[in-house]
LUMGU-336548 format. One line per 10 residues: number of its first residue (from 1); for each residue x negated, y, z of C-alpha. Coordinates in steps of 0.05 Angstrom, whole numbers, padded with zeros to 5 digits. Example, Ala and Ser with C-alpha at 12.3 -4.5 7.8 and 13.67 -1.06 7.14 Angstrom:
BEGIN
1) -00246,-00090,00156 ~ -00273,-00021,00143;
// end
This chain:
BEGIN
1) 00008,-00001,-00001 ~ -00021,00067,-00008 ~ -00037,00113,00050 ~ -00071,00174,00034 ~ -00040,00215,-00029 ~ -00086,00269,-00061 ~ -00035,00305,-00111 ~ -00082,00338,-00156 ~ -00037,00402,-00173 ~ 00005,00462,-00138;
11) 00071,00501,-00131 ~ 00139,00457,-00123 ~ 00109,00396,-00152 ~ 00058,00389,-00100 ~ 00107,00407,-00046 ~ 00159,00364,-00068 ~ 00107,00296,-00077 ~ 00085,00311,00001 ~ 00163,00313,00020 ~ 00167,00237,-00003;
21) 00104,00222,00013 ~ 00118,00246,00083 ~ 00182,00201,00080 ~ 00144,00139,00070 ~ 00090,00162,00117 ~ 00040,00165,00068 ~ -00019,00220,00091 ~ -00019,00280,00050 ~ -00080,00320,00009 ~ -00068,00388,-00025;
31) -00126,00413,-00071 ~ -00132,00488,-00084 ~ -00172,00545,-00120 ~ -00178,00614,-00082 ~ -00113,00648,-00113 ~ -00080,00597,-00081 ~ -00124,00588,-00022 ~ -00051,00608,00026 ~ -00003,00582,-00019 ~ 00058,00538,00011;
41) 00026,00472,-00024 ~ -00037,00479,00021 ~ 00009,00492,00083 ~ 00049,00434,00065 ~ -00009,00382,00056 ~ -00034,00341,00119 ~ -00102,00363,00091 ~ -00128,00412,00039 ~ -00182,00419,-00008 ~ -00223,00475,-00042;
51) -00241,00456,-00115 ~ -00256,00528,-00148 ~ -00242,00592,-00163 ~ -00177,00618,-00197 ~ -00191,00599,-00266 ~ -00153,00527,-00280 ~ -00217,00500,-00312 ~ -00255,00514,-00252 ~ -00207,00478,-00203 ~ -00144,00446,-00226;
61) -00176,00417,-00284 ~ -00241,00398,-00260 ~ -00249,00324,-00258 ~ -00313,00331,-00211 ~ -00282,00376,-00162 ~ -00217,00339,-00165 ~ -00256,00260,-00145 ~ -00292,00299,-00094 ~ -00243,00321,-00061 ~ -00211,00254,-00060;
71) -00266,00221,-00040 ~ -00277,00282,00019 ~ -00213,00266,00050 ~ -00211,00190,00042 ~ -00147,00187,-00010 ~ -00131,00116,-00041 ~ -00090,00147,-00097 ~ -00087,00219,-00136 ~ -00018,00238,-00171 ~ -00023,00291,-00218;
81) 00043,00316,-00222 ~ 00059,00352,-00291 ~ 00017,00401,-00329 ~ -00059,00411,-00317 ~ -00092,00336,-00321 ~ -00026,00289,-00318 ~ -00032,00265,-00386 ~ -00102,00267,-00400 ~ -00125,00193,-00397 ~ -00207,00209,-00382;
91) -00172,00227,-00316 ~ -00138,00163,-00309 ~ -00204,00134,-00324 ~ -00244,00173,-00275 ~ -00186,00165,-00218 ~ -00193,00080,-00227 ~ -00266,00086,-00244 ~ -00271,00118,-00168 ~ -00233,00065,-00135 ~ -00172,00118,-00142;
101) -00095,00091,-00144 ~ -00071,00138,-00197 ~ 00005,00149,-00204 ~ 00025,00148,-00269 ~ 00013,00107,-00332 ~ -00042,00070,-00359 ~ -00094,00105,-00395 ~ -00077,00063,-00444 ~ -00006,00096,-00462 ~ -00020,00168,-00449;
111) -00064,00162,-00509 ~ -00017,00125,-00543 ~ 00021,00184,-00541 ~ -00021,00243,-00527 ~ -00028,00250,-00599 ~ 00030,00274,-00634 ~ 00006,00254,-00696 ~ -00005,00184,-00669 ~ 00044,00173,-00631 ~ 00098,00197,-00693;
121) 00064,00150,-00743 ~ 00076,00087,-00699 ~ 00146,00109,-00668 ~ 00175,00115,-00744 ~ 00141,00048,-00756 ~ 00168,00021,-00698 ~ 00236,00033,-00728 ~ 00255,00102,-00675 ~ 00278,00155,-00726 ~ 00227,00213,-00736;
131) 00231,00271,-00774 ~ 00193,00287,-00843 ~ 00125,00320,-00834 ~ 00050,00320,-00842 ~ 00008,00289,-00788 ~ -00053,00271,-00823 ~ -00135,00272,-00803 ~ -00140,00330,-00847 ~ -00144,00391,-00800 ~ -00179,00450,-00836;
141) -00136,00505,-00838 ~ -00130,00510,-00917 ~ -00113,00441,-00925 ~ -00058,00445,-00869 ~ -00028,00511,-00904 ~ -00025,00480,-00971 ~ 00012,00415,-00933 ~ 00067,00454,-00901 ~ 00076,00497,-00973 ~ 00086,00427,-00998;
151) 00131,00409,-00935 ~ 00176,00470,-00940 ~ 00204,00519,-00890 ~ 00219,00534,-00842 ~ 00173,00487,-00804 ~ 00145,00484,-00740 ~ 00067,00469,-00723 ~ 00061,00441,-00655 ~ -00012,00421,-00626 ~ -00025,00342,-00634;
161) -00054,00341,-00556 ~ 00005,00385,-00527 ~ 00062,00385,-00489 ~ 00115,00430,-00453 ~ 00126,00471,-00510 ~ 00059,00509,-00507 ~ 00019,00532,-00569 ~ 00082,00515,-00616 ~ 00095,00555,-00677 ~ 00162,00569,-00716;
171) 00145,00588,-00791 ~ 00210,00620,-00838 ~ 00169,00658,-00878 ~ 00106,00636,-00920 ~ 00079,00708,-00895 ~ 00074,00687,-00826 ~ 00040,00619,-00841 ~ -00030,00639,-00830 ~ -00027,00677,-00769 ~ 00020,00627,-00749;
181) -00035,00570,-00758 ~ -00087,00611,-00723 ~ -00051,00626,-00664 ~ -00027,00554,-00657 ~ -00100,00519,-00666 ~ -00123,00581,-00615 ~ -00077,00560,-00563 ~ -00089,00490,-00574 ~ -00155,00484,-00556 ~ -00152,00532,-00499;
191) -00096,00500,-00473 ~ -00118,00420,-00497 ~ -00184,00426,-00513 ~ -00165,00396,-00575 ~ -00148,00438,-00641 ~ -00109,00384,-00686 ~ -00041,00412,-00707 ~ 00018,00369,-00723 ~ 00069,00399,-00776 ~ 00142,00384,-00774;
201) 00210,00402,-00810 ~ 00250,00458,-00764 ~ 00313,00440,-00747 ~ 00336,00515,-00742 ~ 00394,00495,-00681 ~ 00387,00425,-00650 ~ 00398,00408,-00579 ~ 00345,00381,-00547 ~ 00369,00309,-00508 ~ 00323,00271,-00469;
211) 00319,00197,-00435 ~ 00277,00184,-00365 ~ 00257,00117,-00372 ~ 00218,00071,-00320 ~ 00171,00013,-00323 ~ 00130,-00033,-00278 ~ 00073,-00084,-00284 ~ 00109,-00140,-00283 ~ 00159,-00121,-00356 ~ 00209,-00092,-00323;
221) 00234,-00031,-00367 ~ 00299,00008,-00349 ~ 00326,00069,-00371 ~ 00356,00122,-00319 ~ 00400,00158,-00373 ~ 00397,00219,-00411 ~ 00394,00304,-00403 ~ 00400,00363,-00449 ~ 00345,00413,-00443 ~ 00373,00454,-00496;
231) 00372,00516,-00461 ~ 00303,00536,-00472 ~ 00264,00607,-00488 ~ 00199,00602,-00527 ~ 00206,00526,-00518 ~ 00208,00531,-00449 ~ 00261,00496,-00418 ~ 00302,00541,-00361 ~ 00368,00504,-00351 ~ 00373,00423,-00358;
241) 00428,00375,-00342 ~ 00441,00306,-00341 ~ 00474,00261,-00369 ~ 00475,00301,-00431 ~ 00545,00330,-00450 ~ 00584,00318,-00512 ~ 00552,00261,-00538 ~ 00587,00204,-00573 ~ 00585,00137,-00531 ~ 00555,00099,-00594;
251) 00501,00148,-00600 ~ 00476,00149,-00531 ~ 00475,00079,-00529 ~ 00430,00087,-00587 ~ 00385,00142,-00566 ~ 00379,00096,-00496 ~ 00355,00032,-00525 ~ 00302,00072,-00576 ~ 00272,00113,-00511 ~ 00265,00032,-00489;
261) 00243,00018,-00550 ~ 00181,00077,-00554 ~ 00164,00055,-00477 ~ 00151,-00021,-00489 ~ 00116,-00007,-00561 ~ 00064,00022,-00518 ~ 00057,-00027,-00453 ~ 00085,00040,-00410 ~ 00091,00048,-00335 ~ 00110,00095,-00277;
271) 00161,00142,-00292 ~ 00162,00170,-00368 ~ 00213,00217,-00412 ~ 00226,00204,-00486 ~ 00246,00268,-00522 ~ 00292,00273,-00583 ~ 00326,00326,-00628 ~ 00397,00324,-00639 ~ 00431,00365,-00706 ~ 00502,00332,-00686;
281) 00501,00271,-00730 ~ 00436,00231,-00710 ~ 00371,00238,-00659 ~ 00298,00243,-00682 ~ 00229,00217,-00637 ~ 00206,00289,-00620 ~ 00155,00266,-00560 ~ 00146,00222,-00505 ~ 00119,00257,-00438 ~ 00076,00206,-00399;
291) 00096,00235,-00332 ~ 00133,00265,-00285 ~ 00179,00320,-00314 ~ 00201,00387,-00278 ~ 00278,00369,-00284 ~ 00278,00294,-00261 ~ 00312,00321,-00206 ~ 00365,00317,-00241 ~ 00363,00251,-00255 ~ 00350,00244,-00175;
301) 00419,00273,-00165 ~ 00469,00225,-00212 ~ 00428,00166,-00193 ~ 00417,00172,-00111 ~ 00339,00151,-00138 ~ 00282,00176,-00111 ~ 00239,00174,-00170 ~ 00168,00204,-00136 ~ 00193,00140,-00080 ~ 00192,00088,-00151;
311) 00125,00112,-00183 ~ 00088,00104,-00111 ~ 00123,00033,-00112 ~ 00103,00016,-00181 ~ 00036,00041,-00176 ~ 00026,-00003,-00102 ~ 00042,-00060,-00150 ~ 00118,-00064,-00140 ~ 00176,-00088,-00182 ~ 00223,-00036,-00194;
321) 00267,-00035,-00141 ~ 00333,-00048,-00190 ~ 00354,-00078,-00253 ~ 00391,-00035,-00308 ~ 00452,-00066,-00291 ~ 00448,-00041,-00219 ~ 00435,00038,-00239 ~ 00487,00075,-00237 ~ 00503,00148,-00255 ~ 00562,00196,-00214;
331) 00585,00256,-00234 ~ 00534,00318,-00262 ~ 00471,00359,-00245 ~ 00444,00419,-00270 ~ 00377,00452,-00262 ~ 00357,00519,-00267 ~ 00285,00544,-00266 ~ 00276,00608,-00224 ~ 00214,00641,-00254 ~ 00170,00698,-00242;
341) 00184,00746,-00298 ~ 00219,00800,-00317 ~ 00287,00795,-00371 ~ 00296,00872,-00380 ~ 00217,00884,-00400 ~ 00223,00827,-00444 ~ 00205,00766,-00404 ~ 00135,00797,-00381 ~ 00103,00743,-00327 ~ 00102,00782,-00258;
351) 00056,00773,-00199 ~ 00045,00788,-00130 ~ 00062,00790,-00059 ~ 00140,00762,-00059 ~ 00168,00815,00002 ~ 00225,00772,-00004 ~ 00243,00705,-00031 ~ 00305,00673,00005 ~ 00331,00609,-00020 ~ 00409,00587,-00026;
361) 00427,00533,00029 ~ 00487,00507,00008 ~ 00525,00444,00002 ~ 00503,00399,-00055 ~ 00454,00445,-00073 ~ 00369,00423,-00077 ~ 00319,00472,-00079 ~ 00246,00448,-00095 ~ 00205,00512,-00087 ~ 00137,00527,-00077;
371) 00147,00596,-00061 ~ 00172,00638,-00001 ~ 00176,00701,00030 ~ 00102,00729,00042 ~ 00072,00682,-00016 ~ 00034,00720,-00070 ~ 00051,00692,-00133 ~ -00029,00693,-00178 ~ -00021,00707,-00247 ~ -00075,00647,-00262;
381) -00019,00593,-00270 ~ 00048,00592,-00303 ~ 00112,00637,-00278 ~ 00150,00571,-00232 ~ 00173,00593,-00172 ~ 00217,00538,-00159 ~ 00284,00494,-00173 ~ 00352,00499,-00161 ~ 00391,00451,-00169 ~ 00472,00428,-00159;
391) 00514,00372,-00160 ~ 00592,00366,-00177 ~ 00631,00309,-00191 ~ 00641,00350,-00269 ~ 00600,00399,-00309 ~ 00645,00451,-00300 ~ 00643,00449,-00230 ~ 00570,00435,-00223 ~ 00560,00489,-00263 ~ 00594,00546,-00225;
401) 00562,00519,-00167 ~ 00495,00529,-00186 ~ 00514,00598,-00218 ~ 00536,00616,-00139 ~ 00479,00588,-00111 ~ 00430,00634,-00159 ~ 00475,00695,-00136 ~ 00456,00668,-00064 ~ 00383,00681,-00088 ~ 00350,00740,-00065;
411) 00276,00766,-00079 ~ 00240,00822,-00080 ~ 00170,00853,-00095 ~ 00165,00816,-00170 ~ 00219,00808,-00224 ~ 00250,00742,-00226 ~ 00297,00707,-00282 ~ 00361,00677,-00225 ~ 00414,00735,-00244 ~ 00394,00720,-00318;
421) 00411,00638,-00308 ~ 00469,00654,-00272 ~ 00495,00691,-00336 ~ 00474,00637,-00382 ~ 00513,00583,-00334 ~ 00583,00629,-00331 ~ 00582,00635,-00414 ~ 00628,00600,-00451 ~ 00581,00580,-00493 ~ 00552,00542,-00448;
431) 00610,00513,-00414 ~ 00636,00494,-00475 ~ 00572,00459,-00498 ~ 00566,00502,-00565 ~ 00501,00516,-00544 ~ 00433,00485,-00577 ~ 00360,00502,-00571 ~ 00367,00563,-00616 ~ 00421,00599,-00568 ~ 00367,00646,-00543;
441) 00336,00667,-00595 ~ 00391,00689,-00638 ~ 00427,00717,-00572 ~ 00390,00737,-00526 ~ 00420,00808,-00513 ~ 00486,00776,-00491 ~ 00460,00751,-00426 ~ 00423,00829,-00418 ~ 00442,00851,-00336 ~ 00483,00924,-00328;
451) 00446,00980,-00382 ~ 00478,01024,-00329 ~ 00480,01037,-00261 ~ 00555,01037,-00225 ~ 00560,01097,-00178 ~ 00578,01048,-00116 ~ 00509,01004,-00122 ~ 00475,01077,-00113 ~ 00526,01100,-00052 ~ 00511,01033,-00020;
461) 00431,01038,-00035 ~ 00429,01111,-00004 ~ 00474,01088,00060 ~ 00429,01026,00065 ~ 00368,01068,00067 ~ 00388,01123,00107 ~ 00404,01075,00169 ~ 00350,01042,00159 ~ 00306,01108,00163 ~ 00353,01118,00229;
471) 00324,01062,00255 ~ 00250,01078,00236 ~ 00254,01134,00266 ~ 00285,01105,00335 ~ 00229,01059,00340 ~ 00269,00999,00300 ~ 00249,00955,00251 ~ 00254,00968,00170 ~ 00310,00921,00158 ~ 00354,00938,00224;
481) 00416,00975,00230 ~ 00412,01047,00266 ~ 00437,01047,00349 ~ 00472,01083,00378 ~ 00429,01160,00375 ~ 00410,01178,00442 ~ 00411,01248,00424 ~ 00434,01286,00368 ~ 00370,01302,00347 ~ 00364,01219,00330;
491) 00426,01229,00283 ~ 00403,01247,00226 ~ 00468,01255,00194 ~ 00447,01341,00165 ~ 00486,01369,00211 ~ 00484,01446,00203 ~ 00535,01491,00243 ~ 00603,01518,00206 ~ 00567,01476,00148 ~ 00586,01416,00107;
501) 00536,01358,00120 ~ 00506,01330,00060 ~ 00447,01288,00058 ~ 00415,01279,-00017 ~ 00379,01219,-00046 ~ 00343,01202,-00118 ~ 00323,01144,-00143 ~ 00294,01118,-00206 ~ 00312,01049,-00245 ~ 00293,01026,-00308;
511) 00254,01094,-00317 ~ 00322,01136,-00302 ~ 00336,01183,-00243 ~ 00398,01182,-00206 ~ 00415,01223,-00162 ~ 00468,01210,-00089 ~ 00501,01256,-00040 ~ 00523,01235,00027 ~ 00568,01284,00068 ~ 00578,01264,00144;
521) 00633,01278,00186 ~ 00620,01283,00262 ~ 00560,01231,00252 ~ 00598,01191,00203 ~ 00586,01181,00132 ~ 00649,01204,00102 ~ 00648,01224,00022 ~ 00576,01209,-00037 ~ 00573,01239,-00092 ~ 00536,01219,-00161;
531) 00533,01265,-00215 ~ 00582,01252,-00274 ~ 00627,01220,-00229 ~ 00690,01251,-00180 ~ 00666,01254,-00109 ~ 00681,01195,-00070 ~ 00720,01174,00003 ~ 00676,01138,00046 ~ 00709,01099,00103 ~ 00696,01040,00145;
541) 00624,01032,00132 ~ 00581,00980,00173 ~ 00505,00973,00159 ~ 00468,00913,00188 ~ 00402,00879,00177 ~ 00417,00858,00109 ~ 00489,00874,00085 ~ 00518,00933,00078 ~ 00594,00940,00071 ~ 00641,01001,00052;
551) 00708,01023,00033 ~ 00695,01073,-00028 ~ 00755,01108,-00052 ~ 00811,01050,-00046 ~ 00768,00994,-00054 ~ 00712,00954,-00010 ~ 00646,00944,-00027 ~ 00593,00888,00008 ~ 00523,00886,-00016 ~ 00450,00857,00008;
561) 00401,00897,00007 ~ 00326,00891,00023 ~ 00278,00951,00033 ~ 00202,00939,00021 ~ 00166,01012,00018 ~ 00201,01054,-00032 ~ 00238,01005,-00054 ~ 00315,00987,-00041 ~ 00334,00920,-00071 ~ 00406,00920,-00070;
571) 00449,00857,-00084 ~ 00519,00871,-00121 ~ 00572,00827,-00154 ~ 00521,00780,-00184 ~ 00473,00840,-00205 ~ 00402,00856,-00176 ~ 00383,00928,-00179 ~ 00312,00954,-00163 ~ 00313,01028,-00142 ~ 00252,01064,-00122;
581) 00261,01115,-00071 ~ 00237,01179,-00123 ~ 00181,01213,-00090 ~ 00128,01246,-00131 ~ 00072,01202,-00092 ~ 00108,01139,-00112 ~ 00132,01140,-00181 ~ 00142,01082,-00212 ~ 00097,01053,-00256 ~ 00124,01040,-00329;
591) 00066,01009,-00382 ~ 00069,01025,-00457 ~ 00056,00956,-00484 ~ 00118,00934,-00472 ~ 00147,00978,-00531 ~ 00081,00973,-00569 ~ 00026,01018,-00530 ~ -00036,01010,-00511 ~ -00027,00994,-00443 ~ -00020,00927,-00410;
601) 00039,00910,-00376 ~ 00006,00860,-00333 ~ -00058,00825,-00308 ~ -00095,00773,-00355 ~ -00145,00752,-00407 ~ -00170,00773,-00479 ~ -00145,00718,-00527 ~ -00165,00750,-00595 ~ -00190,00819,-00622 ~ -00164,00818,-00698;
611) -00190,00892,-00703 ~ -00260,00929,-00698 ~ -00277,00993,-00684 ~ -00264,01034,-00752 ~ -00204,00986,-00774 ~ -00148,01026,-00819 ~ -00084,00995,-00780 ~ -00007,01004,-00793 ~ 00047,01003,-00738 ~ 00065,00943,-00714;
621) -00002,00911,-00725 ~ -00032,00863,-00686 ~ -00089,00906,-00650 ~ -00105,00844,-00581 ~ -00073,00785,-00557 ~ -00078,00776,-00486 ~ -00059,00710,-00446 ~ -00026,00709,-00382 ~ 00003,00657,-00339 ~ 00004,00608,-00400;
631) 00030,00662,-00454 ~ 00000,00702,-00508 ~ 00030,00771,-00507 ~ 00004,00817,-00571 ~ -00019,00882,-00562 ~ 00007,00924,-00632 ~ -00004,00988,-00663 ~ 00045,01040,-00647 ~ 00036,01076,-00709 ~ -00010,01074,-00768;
641) -00085,01098,-00752 ~ -00164,01084,-00744 ~ -00185,01047,-00688 ~ -00223,01091,-00647 ~ -00247,01045,-00583 ~ -00239,00990,-00563 ~ -00252,00980,-00483 ~ -00244,00901,-00471 ~ -00277,00835,-00504 ~ -00249,00771,-00518;
651) -00255,00721,-00449 ~ -00246,00796,-00416 ~ -00208,00789,-00353 ~ -00156,00861,-00351 ~ -00123,00886,-00303 ~ -00049,00908,-00313 ~ -00038,00978,-00325 ~ -00110,00983,-00365 ~ -00120,01021,-00433 ~ -00146,00972,-00483;
661) -00147,01007,-00540 ~ -00146,01082,-00572 ~ -00113,01091,-00648 ~ -00126,01156,-00679 ~ -00054,01170,-00708 ~ -00060,01186,-00788;
// end
């Protein structure tokens, strides 16, 4: 049996694996980079070992450092989690050579699916449906361009050794082909150490279906049902569910059978996921992820099984706990990935200290999180903070429950996407299963939040801020209500003899200023005015440590709030507002890169600089590419001109707000 388990990963997946290991009385060992020294997964483990500096290549991808950590900690098994080295056959072999049990499939199975080129060829021979494409050995960019033109557009370019949607490029016009091939190769080499590319006919609007399979070392194979992961942005899954909805029974059976054919064909062991594209008539093999998936949680929710426990038992040589006919699926489960990214700024990754991160606590709702209040989100890794999973007896109830759970998720300090995800879950196109993987490409604007701030939100923010300021002046903590004042001087109600008592606040929200004026009478708020709106009477104002409520005119409003420095975070009716007190010393920073300027909107590393000093450029030309949180962000020319100066080179790390280049206008 396994007695001591090292998890060669970080964040929520490390915490999730530790949870099962503790239940099985297995000692846990975390590893961490300098960026994660105080991370939650480090605190959750029985022991933690430093493996290097922040860059993943020097820490979480450093095989020698991981093996040394296992030796030093006395671990007898290694779980790779997902990402990083999870699908690296050399790592699995290195673990075995060091006498460690690798929690996953044998290296041969990983290698068989590690190259999409070889995998597609093999599955086609096994009778599994595969899309037409190019999977040849000749990999020069010029040859790939010729093959792409012969295949026809639209097509998709994929790193042959990749996974998780990283590095994929969709080409719809011939003029995009050379740039897309170069970008895909660059990302493939950076992310996977292998620049080989696969070309494939692009289905513009399929659904993404997948099947969870499991196998042991005794030749037993089962599937644990299917999932739908069609809500994606830039090939990254965001909402996943089990079972896949609106799939004909006959096709579902063929889909599951095909997944087992794939697993048997490569002699698979442990947990794996076989992914398919479904065009409404037929499904096509896409790839097999030879690891535990991020979305394994929804399968656990509908089967009642612990897949990590199954992995540990199978790795220890045990048979699968259940046979196929003993596995039962009940109800429906949906998962949402809560990420540190800003939907209002083109989904730019967000990093920094979490002043607040409160996850929902609800019946039939599960949270797998890697971060909490006070933690710091580094800019060196992906943006996933945690996952919220809801189960119900029907899909409609599961979606409603998950949307409500996301409404009960509160984050302050960095930008997050949970409100945006809740809008998708409530949208008719999702509820009625009319979505596909292209939904967010074509309809992104439908899920945008409020473009204007309601006057009631400003009034509530002012009331909360005023009460918190009074509490601070009386010596209480920031998010505490003002207690009864000891003297008139502590009321802070704007009292002036024989005059009205107005108190004015000015907030910044998304680059615009918003004024609000509170009027007090007898020490109590009596009215509020927002320019452009009628004066509103206030009554029944109640401010607590976290909530503010008031009757504004004829309607009662209730909101959650959190104050951090000049920021007043307010959650009102499924929307979040980040108001910044308009103080000249604390004006909101607005990066120009989001609108095509020459300043980086987030910290990262320069991936490429396709121009030189003196280059003539047109508006929209790519000047520099910044890689941050595993995504590339193009800095484009805001106007025609000549490159005057370049301040950073390829490989340089750039802080947020750095001036990258200078372009002299024509």
